[in-house]
C-alpha positions in Angstrom: 103.9 89.0 108.7 101.5 91.7 107.3 99.7 90.8 104.2 100.4 93.2 101.3 97.7 95.0 99.3 97.4 95.7 95.5 99.2 98.9 96.3 102.3 97.1 97.6 105.3 96.2 95.5 104.3 92.8 94.3 105.5 90.0 92.0 102.9 87.8 90.2 103.5 84.5 88.5 101.4 82.3 86.2 102.5 79.0 84.8 99.1 77.3 84.6 99.1 76.8 80.8 101.4 77.1 77.8 102.3 80.7 78.6 104.9 81.7 81.2 103.8 85.0 82.6 105.3 87.2 85.3 104.4 90.7 86.3 105.5 93.3 88.8 103.7 96.2 90.4 105.5 99.2 92.0 104.5 102.7 92.6 101.0 102.3 91.2 102.3 101.0 87.8 102.4 97.4 86.6 104.3 95.7 83.8 104.7 92.1 82.7 106.9 89.7 80.7 105.1 87.0 78.8 106.4 84.0 76.8 104.5 81.2 75.1 106.9 78.3 74.9 105.1 75.0 75.9 107.0 72.9 78.4 109.8 75.5 78.8 108.6 77.0 82.1 111.6 75.6 84.0 114.0 77.4 81.6 112.0 80.6 81.2 110.6 81.6 84.6 113.6 82.8 86.6 115.2 84.7 83.7 111.9 86.4 83.1 111.7 87.5 86.7 115.2 88.8 86.7 114.7 90.7 83.5 111.5 92.3 84.7 112.9 93.4 88.0 115.9 94.9 86.2 113.6 96.7 83.7 111.8 98.3 86.5 114.9 99.2 88.4 113.9 97.0 91.4 116.0 95.1 93.8 114.6 91.7 95.0 114.4 93.2 98.5 111.8 95.7 97.2 109.2 92.9 96.7 106.6 92.7 99.5 104.7 89.7 98.4 104.4 87.1 95.6 101.1 86.3 94.0 100.9 82.7 92.6 98.4 81.4 90.1 97.7 78.2 92.0 95.4 76.3 89.6 93.6 74.7 88.1 95.9 74.1 85.1 98.7 72.0 83.8 100.1 69.8 86.5 103.7 70.3 85.6 103.4 74.0 85.0 101.6 74.5 88.3 104.3 72.6 90.2 107.1 74.6 88.6 105.4 77.9 89.4 104.8 76.8 93.0 108.4 75.6 93.5 109.8 78.9 92.2 107.3 81.1 94.1 107.8 79.2 97.4 111.6 79.3 97.1 111.6 83.1 96.4 109.0 83.8 99.1 111.2 81.9 101.6 114.4 83.5 100.5 112.9 87.0 100.5 110.8 86.5 103.6 107.6 87.7 102.0 104.1 86.2 102.0 102.9 83.9 99.2 99.4 84.8 98.0 97.5 82.2 96.0 94.8 83.0 93.5 92.6 80.9 91.2 94.0 80.5 87.7 90.5 80.6 86.3 89.9 83.9 88.2 93.1 85.2 86.7 91.9 84.1 83.2 88.6 85.8 83.8 90.3 89.0 84.9 92.4 89.0 81.7 89.4 88.4 79.5 87.5 91.2 81.3 90.3 93.6 80.7 90.6 92.8 77.0 87.0 92.4 76.2 85.1 94.6 78.6 82.7 91.7 79.3 81.1 91.6 82.8 79.9 88.0 82.8 82.6 85.6 81.8 82.6 81.8 81.6 86.3 81.1 81.8 87.3 77.7 80.3 90.7 76.0 80.1 91.6 72.9 78.2 92.0 70.2 80.9 92.9 67.5 78.3 91.3 64.1 78.3 88.1 65.6 76.8 87.5 67.9 79.8 87.6 71.5 80.7 88.3 73.6 83.8 85.5 76.0 84.0 84.5 78.9 86.3 81.8 81.6 86.1 82.7 85.1 87.0 80.6 88.2 87.1 82.2 91.6 87.6 85.2 89.9 89.0 83.3 87.8 91.5 83.1 84.0 91.3 79.4 83.0 90.9 80.0 79.5 89.7 82.7 77.5 91.5 85.7 76.3 89.6 85.3 72.7 88.4 86.6 70.1 86.0 84.1 68.3 83.8 83.3 67.3 80.2 82.4 70.4 78.3 78.8 69.2 77.8 78.4 69.0 81.6 79.0 72.8 82.2 75.7 74.0 83.8 73.5 75.4 81.0 72.6 78.5 82.9 76.3 79.5 83.1 76.2 80.3 79.4 73.3 82.8 79.7 74.6 86.2 78.9 78.2 85.1 79.4 81.2 85.5 77.1 82.8 82.1 76.9 86.5 82.4 76.5 89.9 80.6 77.1 91.7 77.7 75.7 88.8 75.4 76.6 86.8 76.8 73.7 88.5 74.2 71.6 85.5 72.1 72.8 83.0 74.7 71.6 81.1 72.1 69.5 79.9 70.7 72.8 78.6 74.1 74.1 75.0 75.2 73.5 74.3 76.4 70.0 73.7 80.0 71.1 76.8 80.2 73.3 78.7 83.5 72.9 82.1 82.1 72.3 85.0 84.6 72.0 86.8 84.7 68.7 90.1 85.7 70.4 92.4 83.2 72.1 92.9 84.1 75.7 95.4 82.9 78.2 95.9 84.1 81.8 98.2 87.1 82.1 100.0 87.7 85.4 99.5 91.5 85.2 95.8 91.0 86.0 96.6 89.3 89.4 97.1 92.5 91.3 93.4 93.4 91.3 92.4 89.9 92.5 93.9 90.1 96.0 91.6 93.1 96.8 88.5 91.2 95.6 85.9 90.3 98.1 86.3 86.7 96.8 90.0 86.4 97.8 90.9 84.9 101.1 94.5 84.8 102.5 95.8 81.2 103.0 95.4 80.0 106.6 98.5 77.8 106.4 100.7 77.1 103.5 99.7 77.2 99.8 97.9 74.3 98.2 97.7 73.8 94.4 94.2 73.3 93.1 94.3 70.5 90.5 90.5 69.9 90.8 90.9 66.4 89.5 91.8 65.4 93.0 88.9 67.2 94.5 85.2 66.5 94.5 83.1 69.3 93.1 79.5 69.1 94.0 77.1 70.0 91.1 75.3 73.3 91.4 71.5 73.0 92.2 
């Protein structure tokens, strides 16, 4: 099965947080459907996909690949997104392409703000954040979960700090450049990521990255 590129007809899904976001790219144009209804992903996701395909005049057979925001993020949301994406990819016989949810968030922030260095932060609950550092779309600080005060100090240097994790801004350095806008990942920004030098196709299957089940070594 050949891997599609950002120029293929693609479907992208993100259910890593409170928003349920789906996007489709076809013929060089992209559009998305976006709903913020916490804990309603099961009810919202498939109807959003159907509506978006109809809006773009696309049959399901036109889709050449499905991009999945594979974490970190809310456990239940990630599992719902993965179940739907896996089911559709199997039924349509197309590849499933996982991306980091933090990379997707950083891409959304970059598109809206124009910032080049972004410290993307999500609220991981339990007094922790999911954090990743991205510069010009490339990950320069590996995704991790940690208390907000344990984010490496040099990650804040010259970075726009943005995402739902800014709820813990009181624990950031006093001179941190914290975005005033609230940012959530938007699936429409997924299409550029699979062409990134950072992105690697899955070797076998797709694993969700919860991070809490992984050991992330501190940066030197």
